[in-house]
N, C-alpha and C positions, 0 to 999 in steps of 0.2 A: 499489489494484487487487490482486486475488488471482488466482493461477493454480494449478490442480490439478497436482501433481507427477507425473512418470512415473519409474519406477525400473528401467530396464534395466541390465544389467551392462556395465562397461567397464573398460579398463585405464587407470590414471591415474598421473601422476608426482607424488610428494610433494616439496615443498620446505619444510622445517620450520625455523621460527625460534622457539625456546623461550626465554622470559625468566624465569629464576628470580628471585622477588622475596621480600623479607622479609615475615613475617606468617604467620598461621595461617588455616586454612579453617574448616570448619563448627564445630569445637570451639574454635578460636582459643586453644589452650592456650599458644601463644607459645614453646614449647620447640623447639630445633632438630629433635629427632626428630619432634615433632608436625607441624612445618612441612614436613619432608620427606615424611611420610606423606600429608599433605594435597595436596602437589604431585603425588605419585604417583597419588593418587586422581583428581585433576583431569586429569592426563595420560591416565589410562585412559579417562575419559569422552570426552576429546577424540579419542583414537585410535579408540575404538569407534565414535563417530559418523562420523568421517571414512571409516572402512572400511565400515561398514554401508551408508551412503548414497552412497559414492563421489563425494564432493563435489569440485568443481574447486578450491575454496578455502574456508578457514574461519579465523575469528579469534574468540577468546574472551578476555574480560577480567573479572576479579573484583575488587571493592572491598570492604574490610572495615575498619570503624573508622577511616575516613578515609584508608586506605592502599591502593594497588594491590598486591594479594597474588598475583595470577596474571595472566599475559599470554602468550598463545601464538598463533602463526599457522602455517598450513600451506597448501600448494597454490600455484597460480600466478595471476597477474593475468589471463593468457589461457592457457587449457589448451593444452599442447603447445609453448608458445613459450619456456619456461624462466625467465621473470622471476618471482621468488618474491614472495609476499605477505609484507608486513612490518607491524609495528605502526603504521607511518605510511601504509600503503596506503589510498586513499580508496574507500569503498563507498557506494552509494546506501542511505540509511537509510529511504527511502520514508515511510510514515505515522508513523514516529517523529519526523518533522518536526513533526507536529501539536502535540506537547508543547512544542516550541520556539516555535511560533506563539502558544500560550497563555501561555508565559512572557513573550514580548514584550508581549502584551496586559496581563499582570499588572504588568509594569514601567510601562506607560503608566497603569494604574490607580493605582499607587503615586505616580506623578508628577502625578496629578490631571487627566490629559488625557481620561480617559473613565471610565465606570462600567459594571460588568457588566450592570446593568439598564437601561442607555441603550437607547431604541429604535434599531434599526439605521438608520432613516431620519434620525435626528439627525445621523449622520455621512455617510450616503449617501442624499441626498434622492430619487434615482432608483430606489432599491431597490424591487422589487415581487415578491411571491409570487403564486401563481395566484389566491388568494382575498384580497380586500381586508382582511378582518379579521385575517388572519394577517400581512399586511404591517404593519398598525398595531401588532400585539401583539408581533411578533418583536423580541426583545432581543438584545444582543450575546451574552449567555450561551447563547441558543438556537442560535446559529450553531455551537456547539462540542460539542453533546451528542447529536446524531443523533435529535432529537425532532420533526423538521419535518413528518412525515406523508408525505414522499416515499418512493417505492420505494427499496430498497437500491441504491445506485450510480446513482441517477437523474441523467441528464445526463452521466455519465462519458465518453460518446463524444465530448464536447467536450474531454476531456483526453487520452484514449488511444484508439487507438494513436498513438504519436509517430513521426515529426513530423506536426503538423497546423498549421493557420493560425488556430485559434480564439484569441481574446483574452479578457482578463478582462472587457472591455466586453461581449463575446458572452455570457459566463457571466451577468452581471447582466441582460442582455436576455432570455436564454433561460429563466431561473428563472420568469418570469411564465407561461410556457407549459407548464411541467412540472406535470401534474395530480397532486394528492396521492392516495394510495391508503388513507391512514388519517387520522384526525383529528389536528390539531396537538397536540403534547405528550402524545399518548396512548400511544406506544410507541417503542421503540428500533429504528431502521433506519439502518444505516451510510451516511453520505454523504461526499462529498469537496467538492462544489461550494460548500457553505456555509463551508468553511474558506478557499476562495478569497475569498469575501465578507469573512470575518474579516480576511484579509490586507489587503483594501482599506479596511476600517474602521481598522485599525492605521495604514495610510498616511495616511488623512484626519486621524486624531487626532494622529499623530506628526509630520505635516508633511514626510514624506519617503517615497520608495518603500519598499515592504515589504522588499526585499532589503537596502537601506541600513540600515533600522531593525534587522533581524535581526542584521546584523554588529555594529552599534553597541551594541545592548542585550543580546545573548546571546553572540556569538562573542568579542568583545573583552574584556568584563568577566571572562569565565571562562577566557580564555587558550586558546581553541579555535583554534589557529593554522592548522590544516590544513582545518578545515571550510569548505565552499564552498556558495554560493548565488548564483544569477544568472549573469552572464557571467564566464567564466574560461578560461584556456588550459590544455588538457590537458598539452601538452609543457613549458610553463613550470613547472608544478607537478610533473608526473611521478608515477609510482607510483600509477596509477589502475586499480582492478580493473574488469573488464568482465563483463557478465552472460552467463550460459550457460543453455542448456536441454539436456536429454538426448535424443539422437536416435540410433537404431540403435547403442546401446551406447557412445556417446561423448558427452562434454561439448562442446557446440558454441556458439560465441559468437553472440549475437543483439544487435541494436541497439547495435553497437559505436560508441564515441564517435569523432567527428571531432576534428581538432586544436583546434577552438574550441568550447567548451561554451556554449550560449546560455541565457539566462534563459527559463523556460517559464511558461506560464499556470498550471500546477499547483504552482508553487513553495511556496505556503503550506500545501498539503495533503500534499506529499510530495517536494519538490525538493532537499532538503539532501543533501550527501555529506560524510561524516566518516571519520576514521581510528579505529582501535581505541584509540590513545593519547588522542585527543580525547574519545572516548565514555566512557572510564573517568574522565577528568577531569570530564566532565559528570555522571556518576553520583555522583562525590564531592561535587559541588556540591549535588545534590538531597538527599543524605543528611546534609548538614551545615547545620542551620538557621542557624548563625552565619556562613555563608560570605559573605565580603565581595567586592565587585567591585574593579575596578582603582582606583576612587577611595577605597577603604578603607571605604565604607559598605556595609551589608548589600545583597547582590545582589537579594534579595526580602524584603519585610517578612514577619513571622510571619503576619499576616492573609492575605496573598496566597498564601503557601505552603499554608495551611490551606484556602483557597478552591479552589485547583487540585485538591486531593485530596479535596474534599468530594463524596460521592455526589450526582449530579444527576439521572441517568436510570437507572431500574431495568433490568437486563438479566436474561435467563433463565440460570439456573444449569444447565449441561449435565450430562448423565449422567456424562460423563468427569470433569468437575470434582468431582462428588460422590464418585465411586468412587476417583479418584486422590488428591485433596487434601482430602476431607471438607469441601468448600466449602458454605457455607450462604447466602451472598449474593454478588451480582455487580451492579456498577453502573458507569456511565461518569461520570467527572469532567470536568475541562477538559483534554482531550487525553490522558487516562489511563484505563485500565481498572482498576477497583478490585474486590477480592474478598478473602475470607479463605481461607487455605490452612493446614490443620491448626491453626486457631485464631489465626493471625498475619495481620496486614494485608499484602496483596500489591498493589503498585502497578506496573503493567506496560503495555506496548504492543508491538505487532508492526508490521513494515513489509514490504510486498510490492510489488515491481514485477517485471515479467517478467525472470526470471533473477537476481533479487536479493532476499534475505530478511534481515530484521534482527529483533532482539529486545532489549528493555531491560526488566529486572525489578529492582524495588527491594523490599526487606524492611526497612522503616524501624525496626521494633522490634528487629531484629538489627543495625542499622546496616550492612547489607550489601546488595550488589546485583551484577548481572552484565550483560554485553552479549554478544550473539552476532551476528556478521556473516558472511554466506555469499554467494558470487557464483555461485549455481547454483540449480536447482530443489530446494527444500528445505523444503516445508511440513511434512512429517512429521519431518524431522530437527530442525527448530526446535521443534516441539511436544515431542519427546522430550527435547531438551536443556533446555528450560524446566523440565520436570518433574524431571529428574534433578538439575539444579543447584539448583532451589528446595528440593528435599527435603533437601539437605545442611544447610539452615538450619531448615526447618519440621518435619522428622521424621527427624533423623539416624539414629535407631535402625532406621528402615525402609530408607532409602537403597538403593533398587533400581537395577539397572544399565540402561545404554542398551539392551542386548539385551532385557531384560524388557519395557520400555515400547514398544520398537519392535515386538516380537511382539504385544503387546496392541493396539497401534494398527492393525497389519495385520489382526488378527482383527476388530476393530471395523469396519474398512472393508469387509471381506468380508461381515460380518453385515448391515451396513446395505444394501449392494448387493443381497444376496440377499432382503432383506425389503422392498425398495422396490417400490411398486406399478408395474405395467407402464407406466402413463402417465408415471411420473417417471424412466424409464430412457431413455438415449439410443437412438434407433432405429437400425437398420441402414440406412445410406444408401449402401452400396457400389455398389449397382446404380443407376447414374445415367447420364443421357444429356444431352448439351448440346442445348439447344433452338435452333431456327431462328427468325429474326426473324418469319417468317410466322405462327408459333404464337402470338405475342402481339398481332398485328395492331395495332389502334389504342391499345394500352396502352404502346407505346414512347413515350418522351418525356422531358421534364424534369419532375422532381417537387420539391416544396418542403415541408419541415417547418418549423414556426415557430421552433423552437429550434436544430435541427441544420442548417438551410439546405438547399441544393440537392443533389440527386443525379440522375444521368441513367441511364435504362434504354434503351440504344440498341444498334443492330446494330454488331457488330465482326467483320468477316469473315463467316463462315457462322454465327456464334453471336450471343448477346446478352450484353451486359456491364452490370453495375451498378457505378457509380462515384460516390463522394461527392466533392463539389467541394472541401470544406475539409479532408478527411481522406484523403490520397492512398493510404494503405494499405488503405482500405476499398474495394477494387476487386476484382471477380472475375466469372467466367462464371456465368450462370444455367443451372442444371441441372434436369432433370426426374427426380423420384424417385417412381415410381408416379403418383399424381394430384396430387402437390405439387411446388412449385418451391423450390429453395434456391440460395443464393449460395455458390459454391466460391471462397473468397478466394484470390487469387494469391499473397499473402505467406504463407510458411510459419508465421510467428510469430503470425498471427491464428488462434487455435485454438478459436474458437467460431463454427461455421457458423450461418447464419440461414435460416429459412423465409421465403418471400415470399408474401403474400396480396394479390392485386389484387381490387378490387371496383368495379363500375360502378353508380352510382345511377340512379334513374328519369330524372333530368334530364341524364344523360350524363356526370356528373363521375366521374373515375377516381381511386380512392384506393389507397394501398399501405401495408400494415403489415408489420412484421417480428417474428420471435420466435426465440429460441434453439432450435436443433435438440436440443441436450442441455440439459434443464431444470436440470442442476446445474452448468452452465458458469459461469465467472467473472461475477459480477453486474455488473461494470463494462462488459460488452458489453450495454449498456442498450437493446437493440432494441425491447423492449416499449413504451417511451415514445415511439417514433417514430410519427408519423401524417402520412404524405406525401399530398399532393394533386397531381395532374398539372396543370402550369401552362403547358406549351408543347410544341412538337415537338422532336425531336432536332436538334441543330445539323447543318447540311448540311456534308458532307465534300467539298471541292472536289477534283476529279480533277487529277492532275499529268501534264503532257505526258511 
């Protein structure tokens, strides 16, 4: 899931833990003077990013030639509460979980328990896509490369916002009702649901729940002692970073963890949490083809390492990639984005959940890589850090600063917004009025969508409320804006409002569709795939004496 960042100014407290480590940076000269110069250069990048974007917390680690050469953290687990982020602090790595899921599948392939070209139905007989021929042809590999033909983020409302009560069985059921917008295998459109299916394939082939397998096949062999998936205790583990958004010039915690962290439906797509120390160990494992597991055998075979990084689905090379990195190709592998940067192979992925951003970048030909973990709104900061840190290896003579790329990114954003057609801009909805129940007359009632389930549109006091049965945060007042209706979500963290469109057919059936008010809002607010039909009256509210 992605969220557009906001960048108001704020005052923040820095708590810095810097770990000087042996080794060299871009040049890898190996002399003490060169090592010191490289550390100073990395510190400058770190400090500049922290100051420019006023982050609540930041962790960066660099691996070169099999050694961790730089590790530094700053900021707080919770802004304003004083507990410093350390190399052992846990962050949500979000979609960087996907490469762990594909590594798990690769381990099962090495063990002879499945094949990449197995039909999904071989392992999950109840699996069904909207079109029967796609169901028949869908292979395990197709679950991993975003080529399903579904809209970007299709069905993500079954995963986010959290908490909700959707299960993995709901995901498998709902996929049948999500209509494709493109032909199968014809183009790239990012999805999360099929990674949930991939986790279920792993469970079926491996004979254990996904979370158990991930610990057994990835965490334990690589010694990732702090990484967590599934159920665990926040207080027993300790040192857990919390997500933040920026509001009114301050970093504010959102979706703060309770004492017990529960397994979630979305775990195979984005549920892992790891520390900086564990993520640098993971990078070291990816960069070392000879890396052995705890049993002394290769963690992954050369064949599976090659398969994971083989281009599978073509992606569009952006204008920014061409201008910043002289990129000529981009593709998706199994849980990895692949491209060339200044003539070198770049293997990377990002992770985004509300208030948590992560980045893993590998440059195999330089035997180097880095990880960035942030517990705040940080889309632009992450992009800038990726470019500046990558350039140290791909084009050290160019080596531009955080400020240079931050300015370029701001200019790019302003230019794009200025050139966007009026239809693609978020409209002004500030003049809004709460509607009265009488204004909807017989459109009040219980509505059902075949994949999302039920929602009610019912009177609440003098107004009307939309409320989803399985996603409690998707609740809000229905407002009138000119001749249109929108939902004003009660939860501040739901930052994509929705238009509502009621229609009544000739036979009296009432339908309801939704659409994003801001066309550029997070694609995981997948309102456009909803197709509600009225199925009953509003529940009666009994009066109390």
